[in-house]
C-alpha positions in Angstrom: -98.8 -56.4 -71.9 -98.6 -59.9 -73.3 -101.2 -59.6 -76.6 -102.3 -62.2 -78.9 -105.6 -60.7 -80.9 -107.6 -63.1 -83.3 -110.2 -60.7 -83.8 -111.9 -57.3 -83.6 -114.6 -58.7 -80.8 -115.6 -57.2 -77.7 -112.7 -57.8 -75.1 -114.0 -57.6 -71.4 -111.3 -57.0 -68.1 -111.4 -60.0 -65.9 -109.8 -59.4 -62.5 -109.0 -62.5 -60.4 -108.4 -61.4 -57.1 -108.2 -63.6 -53.7 -111.6 -62.3 -52.3 -113.7 -62.3 -55.7 -113.7 -62.3 -59.5 -114.4 -59.0 -61.5 -115.4 -58.2 -64.9 -115.7 -55.0 -66.6 -116.8 -54.3 -70.2 -116.7 -50.8 -71.7 -118.0 -49.1 -75.0 -116.5 -46.4 -76.6 -119.1 -43.5 -77.0 -117.7 -41.1 -78.9 -113.3 -41.2 -79.5 -111.3 -41.5 -76.5 -114.5 -41.3 -74.1 -115.9 -44.7 -72.7 -119.0 -45.7 -71.1 -119.4 -48.8 -68.6 -121.2 -51.4 -70.3 -121.3 -53.7 -67.6 -119.5 -54.6 -64.1 -119.8 -57.6 -62.0 -118.3 -59.9 -59.5 -118.5 -62.7 -57.6 -117.0 -63.8 -54.3 -114.3 -66.2 -53.3 -114.0 -68.0 -50.0 -110.8 -67.9 -48.2 -109.5 -71.2 -49.7 -109.8 -70.3 -53.3 -106.2 -68.6 -53.7 -104.0 -69.2 -51.1 -100.4 -67.7 -51.1 -100.7 -66.9 -54.8 -101.5 -70.8 -55.8 -105.2 -71.4 -57.6 -106.0 -73.5 -55.2 -109.6 -74.6 -55.5 -109.8 -74.2 -59.6 -113.3 -75.9 -59.5 -114.6 -72.7 -57.7 -112.7 -70.0 -59.6 -114.3 -71.5 -63.0 -117.9 -71.3 -61.3 -117.4 -67.9 -60.3 -116.0 -66.6 -63.2 -119.1 -68.1 -65.2 -121.6 -66.8 -62.5 -119.8 -63.3 -62.9 -120.4 -63.6 -66.4 -124.2 -64.4 -66.3 -124.7 -61.7 -63.8 -123.0 -59.0 -65.9 -124.7 -60.3 -69.0 -121.6 -60.2 -70.8 -121.5 -62.5 -73.8 -118.0 -62.3 -75.2 -115.9 -64.9 -74.4 -112.6 -62.8 -75.1 -111.1 -61.7 -72.2 -108.0 -59.3 -71.1 -106.7 -60.9 -67.4 -104.4 -59.2 -65.3 -101.4 -61.1 -63.4 -100.0 -60.0 -60.3 -97.8 -61.1 -57.9 -94.0 -63.0 -57.3 -94.2 -64.5 -60.7 -94.3 -61.1 -62.5 -92.2 -58.3 -62.4 -92.5 -54.2 -64.0 -89.3 -52.5 -64.3 -88.4 -49.2 -66.3 -85.0 -49.4 -68.2 -82.8 -47.4 -70.5 -81.6 -48.8 -73.6 -79.1 -47.1 -76.3 -81.3 -45.6 -79.4 -81.4 -48.0 -82.4 -84.1 -50.0 -84.1 -86.6 -51.8 -81.7 -85.1 -55.1 -82.3 -81.6 -53.7 -81.4 -83.6 -52.2 -78.3 -85.4 -55.3 -77.2 -82.4 -57.6 -77.6 -80.3 -54.9 -75.5 -83.3 -55.0 -73.0 -83.4 -58.8 -72.5 -80.1 -59.3 -72.0 -80.0 -56.9 -69.4 -83.1 -58.1 -67.8 -81.3 -61.6 -67.0 -79.4 -59.7 -63.9 -82.7 -58.8 -62.2 -85.4 -60.7 -63.1 -86.1 -63.2 -59.9 -86.5 -66.2 -62.2 -85.0 -68.8 -64.8 -85.0 -66.2 -68.2 -85.7 -68.9 -70.5 -89.0 -70.0 -68.5 -90.5 -66.5 -68.8 -92.5 -64.0 -71.1 -91.1 -60.4 -71.5 -92.8 -57.3 -73.2 -91.5 -54.3 -73.8 -93.2 -50.7 -74.2 -90.8 -48.1 -75.8 -91.7 -44.5 -74.4 -91.5 -41.5 -76.6 -88.1 -40.4 -77.9 -86.8 -37.7 -76.2 -83.0 -37.5 -77.5 -80.6 -39.4 -80.2 -78.6 -41.5 -77.3 -81.2 -43.7 -75.2 -84.9 -44.7 -74.7 -87.1 -45.1 -71.5 -88.5 -48.5 -72.1 -91.0 -50.4 -69.7 -90.7 -54.2 -69.2 -93.1 -56.5 -68.0 -92.5 -59.9 -67.7 -94.0 -63.1 -66.1 -93.3 -67.2 -65.5 -94.6 -69.0 -68.5 -96.0 -71.4 -66.1 -98.0 -68.5 -64.6 -99.4 -67.3 -67.8 -100.1 -71.1 -69.0 -101.7 -71.6 -65.5 -104.5 -68.5 -66.5 -105.0 -69.7 -69.9 -105.9 -73.1 -68.8 -108.2 -71.6 -66.1 -109.8 -69.2 -68.6 -110.1 -72.1 -71.5 -112.1 -74.3 -68.5 -114.2 -71.2 -67.8 -115.3 -71.2 -71.7 -113.0 -67.9 -71.9 -110.8 -67.1 -74.9 -107.6 -65.5 -73.0 -106.6 -62.4 -76.1 -104.4 -60.6 -73.9 -102.7 -61.2 -70.8 -101.8 -57.9 -68.9 -100.4 -57.0 -65.6 -102.3 -55.5 -62.9 -100.1 -52.6 -61.9 -100.5 -51.6 -66.0 -104.0 -51.7 -66.0 -104.0 -49.4 -62.7 -101.9 -47.1 -64.3 -103.9 -47.2 -67.2 -107.1 -46.1 -65.7 -105.3 -43.5 -63.4 -103.8 -42.0 -67.0 -107.2 -42.0 -68.5 -109.5 -40.4 -65.6 -107.0 -37.9 -64.6 -105.7 -36.7 -67.9 -106.3 -33.3 -67.3 -103.7 -32.8 -64.8 -100.9 -35.5 -66.0 -98.5 -32.8 -66.3 -98.6 -32.1 -63.0 -98.7 -35.9 -61.9 -96.0 -36.5 -64.0 -94.0 -34.8 -61.5 -94.2 -38.2 -58.8 -97.2 -39.4 -57.9 -97.9 -42.4 -55.8 -100.7 -45.1 -56.6 -101.3 -47.5 -54.4 -103.6 -50.7 -54.2 -105.0 -52.2 -50.8 -106.0 -55.5 -52.1 -107.0 -58.4 -50.1 -103.6 -60.6 -50.2 -101.3 -57.9 -51.5 -100.7 -54.0 -51.4 -99.2 -52.9 -54.5 -97.1 -49.6 -54.3 -96.5 -47.5 -57.5 -94.2 -44.7 -58.3 -95.7 -42.7 -61.2 -93.1 -40.2 -62.6 -92.6 -38.7 -66.7 -95.6 -41.1 -67.5 -93.8 -44.3 -66.1 -93.8 -46.9 -63.0 -90.5 -46.1 -62.0 -91.1 -48.5 -58.5 -93.5 -51.2 -58.7 -93.4 -52.9 -54.8 -95.7 -55.6 -53.9 -96.3 -56.0 -50.1 -97.5 -59.5 -48.8 -100.1 -57.9 -46.7 -103.7 -56.8 -47.3 -107.6 -57.1 -46.2 -107.3 -60.9 -45.5 -104.5 -60.1 -42.6 -106.6 -57.7 -41.0 -109.7 -60.5 -41.1 -107.1 -63.3 -39.6 -106.3 -60.9 -36.9 -109.9 -60.4 -35.7 -110.5 -64.1 -36.0 -107.4 -64.8 -33.7 -108.4 -62.1 -31.3 -112.3 -62.4 -31.0 -112.7 -66.1 -31.7 -114.7 -66.1 -34.7 -114.3 -68.1 -37.8 -112.9 -66.4 -41.0 -116.7 -65.7 -42.4 -117.6 -64.1 -39.1 -114.6 -62.1 -39.0 -115.0 -61.1 -42.4 -118.7 -60.0 -42.1 -117.7 -58.1 -39.0 -114.9 -56.0 -40.8 -117.1 -55.2 -43.4 -120.1 -54.1 -41.2 -117.8 -51.9 -39.5 -116.5 -50.2 -42.8 -120.1 -49.4 -43.4 -120.0 -47.0 -40.6 -121.2 -49.0 -37.5 -119.0 -48.5 -34.6 -116.2 -51.4 -34.2 -116.3 -53.2 -30.8 -113.1 -51.9 -28.9 -111.2 -55.5 -29.3 -112.2 -55.5 -33.4 -111.1 -52.0 -33.5 -107.4 -52.7 -32.2 -107.2 -55.8 -34.5 -107.8 -53.9 -37.5 -105.4 -51.1 -36.3 -102.8 -53.2 -35.7 -102.9 -54.5 -39.3 -103.0 -51.2 -40.8 -100.1 -49.8 -39.0 -98.1 -52.6 -39.9 -99.7 -52.2 -43.7 -98.8 -48.5 -43.6 -95.3 -48.4 -42.1 -94.5 -50.9 -45.0 -95.7 -48.7 -47.6 -93.8 -45.7 -46.0 -90.4 -48.0 -45.8 -90.9 -48.6 -49.4 -91.4 -45.0 -50.6 -88.5 -43.8 -48.1 -86.5 -46.2 -49.8 -87.2 -44.9 -53.3 -86.6 -41.5 -52.7 -83.3 -42.4 -50.8 -81.7 -44.1 -53.9 -83.4 -41.1 -56.1 -82.5 -38.2 -54.1 -83.5 -35.5 -56.7 -87.2 -37.3 -57.2 -89.9 -36.5 -54.9 -93.4 -38.0 -54.8 -96.1 -34.9 -54.7 -99.4 -36.9 -54.8 -100.9 -40.1 -53.5 -103.8 -41.9 -55.1 -105.3 -45.0 -53.5 -107.5 -47.7 -54.0 -108.4 -51.4 -53.1 -111.2 -52.6 -50.8 -108.9 -52.0 -47.7 -108.6 -48.3 -48.0 -112.0 -48.0 -45.6 -110.0 -49.8 -42.9 -109.5 -47.6 -40.0 -106.1 -46.5 -39.7 -104.9 -46.6 -43.4 -105.9 -43.0 -44.9 -104.9 -41.0 -41.6 -101.4 -43.2 -41.2 -100.9 -42.3 -45.0 -101.5 -38.4 -44.3 -99.3 -38.4 -41.1 -96.6 -40.7 -42.7 -96.3 -39.6 -46.0 -97.0 -35.7 -45.6 -99.1 -35.6 -48.3 -102.8 -35.2 -49.5 -104.5 -38.3 -50.2 -106.9 -39.1 -52.5 -109.3 -42.1 -53.3 -109.0 -42.7 -57.5 -112.2 -42.6 -59.1 -112.1 -45.0 -61.9 -115.6 -43.6 -63.0 -114.3 -39.8 -63.0 -114.3 -40.0 -66.6 -116.3 -43.0 -68.0 -120.1 -42.7 -68.0 -122.8 -45.5 -66.9 -124.7 -47.3 -70.0 -128.3 -46.9 -69.3 -128.7 -50.5 -70.8 -126.0 -51.8 -68.0 -126.8 -53.3 -65.0 -125.2 -50.8 -62.7 -126.9 -50.2 -59.4 -125.9 -47.8 -57.0 -124.8 -50.6 -54.5 -122.4 -51.4 -57.6 -121.3 -48.1 -58.2 -120.0 -48.0 -54.8 -118.2 -51.5 -54.7 -116.6 -50.5 -58.1 -115.4 -47.3 -56.8 -113.4 -48.6 -54.4 -112.4 -52.5 -56.1 -113.1 -52.2 -59.4 -110.2 -49.7 -60.9 -108.0 -53.1 -62.0 -110.8 -54.3 -64.0 -111.8 -51.3 -66.1 -108.0 -50.6 -66.6 -108.3 -54.2 -68.2 -111.5 -53.8 -70.3 -109.6 -50.5 -71.8 -107.4 -52.8 -73.6 -110.2 -53.4 -75.8 -109.3 -50.2 -77.6 -105.8 -50.6 -78.1 
């Protein structure tokens, strides 16, 4: 959303999460038809990013370089996605007028709800298709200037040129719209997109082609690992390995299953609360579909809890539904499985290469 193009070289998507650095590169085989050229990831320790702060920059830089080498990505031009409390996405209405008038109106309105000083933020606007002569729907994205500067410095230290600063939630919407374009007329009536990440869970209500609700819940897979660690008496890495082994189909020990279910139930409850709040405030709107992604969706209790609590069918978002695999790429079957659960944002960021 925050763009700075210098040339038309290949831009890859870079998703820096708490558990891993993920990189994706796409190429266009035909008009608006994409192939996955490369995907790679490099894990981060639990101390690399703490409470949204880049705690160990040297490790993150090293793992970015490792993922670049593993993926065979030669380009240095990246689109990176921001997330967390330092960014905000909101859909607003502005009186119809010139782009300059709409921008001035939105920025004035933004002062009332942006949770940080407007003088220290970076705002970008996307004007939706004109529907009448009275007002216009606008998607506003904002981030703290300091947050943008921090990530720019990090990428520069990695030898990368940050060409586009985007938001992770918008990248998720992009990959959803592309892969499910044949059914968007149906999904525009009201669809939940939920990304169950390591550090947080992002809840998006998508309607009429716009994110009407964007909610970040500060609870994710790391909390599950910490609960296992506490209940079973293991260190963090041992607890993380135990959690991952269980997700492959191996039966969890009872005490581990109880620890996982405790966090799953808490997380599902918070998601349901967010959706309930939205529907109560917007009494005429209804959520009719739900797509989920993220490494934590395989935790016992997540899918079952969502189905029961939301009274909806829940489908795993397939980021490769309409994206083919390049025969010259490095995409193994194991990598495709990992990408299916954890690569949607990186792919959505890589799509900005074709804007």
